[in-house]
Chimera marker file (.cmm) of the C-alpha trace (Angstrom):
<marker_set name="trace">
<marker id="1" x="67.689" y="80.862" z="73.222" r="1" g="1" b="0" radius="0.5"/>
<marker id="2" x="67.333" y="77.149" z="73.768" r="1" g="1" b="0" radius="0.5"/>
<marker id="3" x="64.497" y="75.955" z="75.961" r="1" g="1" b="0" radius="0.5"/>
<marker id="4" x="64.943" y="72.613" z="77.748" r="1" g="1" b="0" radius="0.5"/>
<marker id="5" x="62.706" y="69.897" z="76.332" r="1" g="1" b="0" radius="0.5"/>
<marker id="6" x="61.217" y="69.198" z="79.740" r="1" g="1" b="0" radius="0.5"/>
<marker id="7" x="60.087" y="72.806" z="80.083" r="1" g="1" b="0" radius="0.5"/>
<marker id="8" x="58.559" y="72.680" z="76.617" r="1" g="1" b="0" radius="0.5"/>
<marker id="9" x="56.651" y="69.551" z="77.531" r="1" g="1" b="0" radius="0.5"/>
<marker id="10" x="55.397" y="71.020" z="80.810" r="1" g="1" b="0" radius="0.5"/>
<marker id="11" x="54.555" y="74.268" z="79.030" r="1" g="1" b="0" radius="0.5"/>
<marker id="12" x="52.519" y="72.483" z="76.369" r="1" g="1" b="0" radius="0.5"/>
<marker id="13" x="50.724" y="70.204" z="78.824" r="1" g="1" b="0" radius="0.5"/>
<marker id="14" x="49.985" y="73.139" z="81.127" r="1" g="1" b="0" radius="0.5"/>
<marker id="15" x="48.346" y="75.187" z="78.398" r="1" g="1" b="0" radius="0.5"/>
<marker id="16" x="46.645" y="72.131" z="76.938" r="1" g="1" b="0" radius="0.5"/>
<marker id="17" x="44.995" y="71.470" z="80.297" r="1" g="1" b="0" radius="0.5"/>
<marker id="18" x="44.351" y="75.125" z="81.068" r="1" g="1" b="0" radius="0.5"/>
<marker id="19" x="42.795" y="76.081" z="77.748" r="1" g="1" b="0" radius="0.5"/>
<marker id="20" x="41.618" y="72.714" z="76.455" r="1" g="1" b="0" radius="0.5"/>
<marker id="21" x="38.023" y="73.902" z="76.191" r="1" g="1" b="0" radius="0.5"/>
<marker id="22" x="38.790" y="77.467" z="75.145" r="1" g="1" b="0" radius="0.5"/>
<marker id="23" x="39.267" y="78.774" z="71.631" r="1" g="1" b="0" radius="0.5"/>
<marker id="24" x="42.227" y="80.900" z="72.696" r="1" g="1" b="0" radius="0.5"/>
<marker id="25" x="43.955" y="77.746" z="73.877" r="1" g="1" b="0" radius="0.5"/>
<marker id="26" x="43.444" y="75.999" z="70.567" r="1" g="1" b="0" radius="0.5"/>
<marker id="27" x="44.732" y="79.039" z="68.704" r="1" g="1" b="0" radius="0.5"/>
<marker id="28" x="47.700" y="79.350" z="71.032" r="1" g="1" b="0" radius="0.5"/>
<marker id="29" x="48.672" y="75.692" z="70.799" r="1" g="1" b="0" radius="0.5"/>
<marker id="30" x="48.190" y="75.745" z="67.043" r="1" g="1" b="0" radius="0.5"/>
<marker id="31" x="50.518" y="78.723" z="66.802" r="1" g="1" b="0" radius="0.5"/>
<marker id="32" x="53.114" y="77.193" z="69.102" r="1" g="1" b="0" radius="0.5"/>
<marker id="33" x="53.067" y="73.747" z="67.521" r="1" g="1" b="0" radius="0.5"/>
<marker id="34" x="53.139" y="75.195" z="64.007" r="1" g="1" b="0" radius="0.5"/>
<marker id="35" x="56.567" y="76.694" z="64.664" r="1" g="1" b="0" radius="0.5"/>
<marker id="36" x="59.393" y="74.370" z="63.699" r="1" g="1" b="0" radius="0.5"/>
<marker id="37" x="62.044" y="75.958" z="65.923" r="1" g="1" b="0" radius="0.5"/>
<marker id="38" x="61.542" y="73.413" z="68.716" r="1" g="1" b="0" radius="0.5"/>
<marker id="39" x="60.498" y="70.329" z="66.770" r="1" g="1" b="0" radius="0.5"/>
<marker id="40" x="63.947" y="69.258" z="65.456" r="1" g="1" b="0" radius="0.5"/>
<marker id="41" x="65.356" y="69.357" z="68.980" r="1" g="1" b="0" radius="0.5"/>
<marker id="42" x="62.356" y="67.815" z="70.671" r="1" g="1" b="0" radius="0.5"/>
<marker id="43" x="63.577" y="64.344" z="71.554" r="1" g="1" b="0" radius="0.5"/>
<marker id="44" x="62.047" y="62.657" z="74.602" r="1" g="1" b="0" radius="0.5"/>
<marker id="45" x="64.592" y="61.904" z="77.295" r="1" g="1" b="0" radius="0.5"/>
<marker id="46" x="64.255" y="58.363" z="78.554" r="1" g="1" b="0" radius="0.5"/>
<link id1="1" id2="2" r="1" g="1" b="0" radius="0.2"/>
<link id1="2" id2="3" r="1" g="1" b="0" radius="0.2"/>
<link id1="3" id2="4" r="1" g="1" b="0" radius="0.2"/>
<link id1="4" id2="5" r="1" g="1" b="0" radius="0.2"/>
<link id1="5" id2="6" r="1" g="1" b="0" radius="0.2"/>
<link id1="6" id2="7" r="1" g="1" b="0" radius="0.2"/>
<link id1="7" id2="8" r="1" g="1" b="0" radius="0.2"/>
<link id1="8" id2="9" r="1" g="1" b="0" radius="0.2"/>
<link id1="9" id2="10" r="1" g="1" b="0" radius="0.2"/>
<link id1="10" id2="11" r="1" g="1" b="0" radius="0.2"/>
<link id1="11" id2="12" r="1" g="1" b="0" radius="0.2"/>
<link id1="12" id2="13" r="1" g="1" b="0" radius="0.2"/>
<link id1="13" id2="14" r="1" g="1" b="0" radius="0.2"/>
<link id1="14" id2="15" r="1" g="1" b="0" radius="0.2"/>
<link id1="15" id2="16" r="1" g="1" b="0" radius="0.2"/>
<link id1="16" id2="17" r="1" g="1" b="0" radius="0.2"/>
<link id1="17" id2="18" r="1" g="1" b="0" radius="0.2"/>
<link id1="18" id2="19" r="1" g="1" b="0" radius="0.2"/>
<link id1="19" id2="20" r="1" g="1" b="0" radius="0.2"/>
<link id1="20" id2="21" r="1" g="1" b="0" radius="0.2"/>
<link id1="21" id2="22" r="1" g="1" b="0" radius="0.2"/>
<link id1="22" id2="23" r="1" g="1" b="0" radius="0.2"/>
<link id1="23" id2="24" r="1" g="1" b="0" radius="0.2"/>
<link id1="24" id2="25" r="1" g="1" b="0" radius="0.2"/>
<link id1="25" id2="26" r="1" g="1" b="0" radius="0.2"/>
<link id1="26" id2="27" r="1" g="1" b="0" radius="0.2"/>
<link id1="27" id2="28" r="1" g="1" b="0" radius="0.2"/>
<link id1="28" id2="29" r="1" g="1" b="0" radius="0.2"/>
<link id1="29" id2="30" r="1" g="1" b="0" radius="0.2"/>
<link id1="30" id2="31" r="1" g="1" b="0" radius="0.2"/>
<link id1="31" id2="32" r="1" g="1" b="0" radius="0.2"/>
<link id1="32" id2="33" r="1" g="1" b="0" radius="0.2"/>
<link id1="33" id2="34" r="1" g="1" b="0" radius="0.2"/>
<link id1="34" id2="35" r="1" g="1" b="0" radius="0.2"/>
<link id1="35" id2="36" r="1" g="1" b="0" radius="0.2"/>
<link id1="36" id2="37" r="1" g="1" b="0" radius="0.2"/>
<link id1="37" id2="38" r="1" g="1" b="0" radius="0.2"/>
<link id1="38" id2="39" r="1" g="1" b="0" radius="0.2"/>
<link id1="39" id2="40" r="1" g="1" b="0" radius="0.2"/>
<link id1="40" id2="41" r="1" g="1" b="0" radius="0.2"/>
<link id1="41" id2="42" r="1" g="1" b="0" radius="0.2"/>
<link id1="42" id2="43" r="1" g="1" b="0" radius="0.2"/>
<link id1="43" id2="44" r="1" g="1" b="0" radius="0.2"/>
<link id1="44" id2="45" r="1" g="1" b="0" radius="0.2"/>
<link id1="45" id2="46" r="1" g="1" b="0" radius="0.2"/>
</marker_set>
């Protein structure tokens, strides 16, 4: 299942803001950003 890049960006920013000061947030973001499944397709739309 492909997730639109915009949703990924919003998703990441949302959790970054929501959990920025919480350990669970750091763990979550670390887990999400450590997966390569979205990185190759993550190209900013200008």
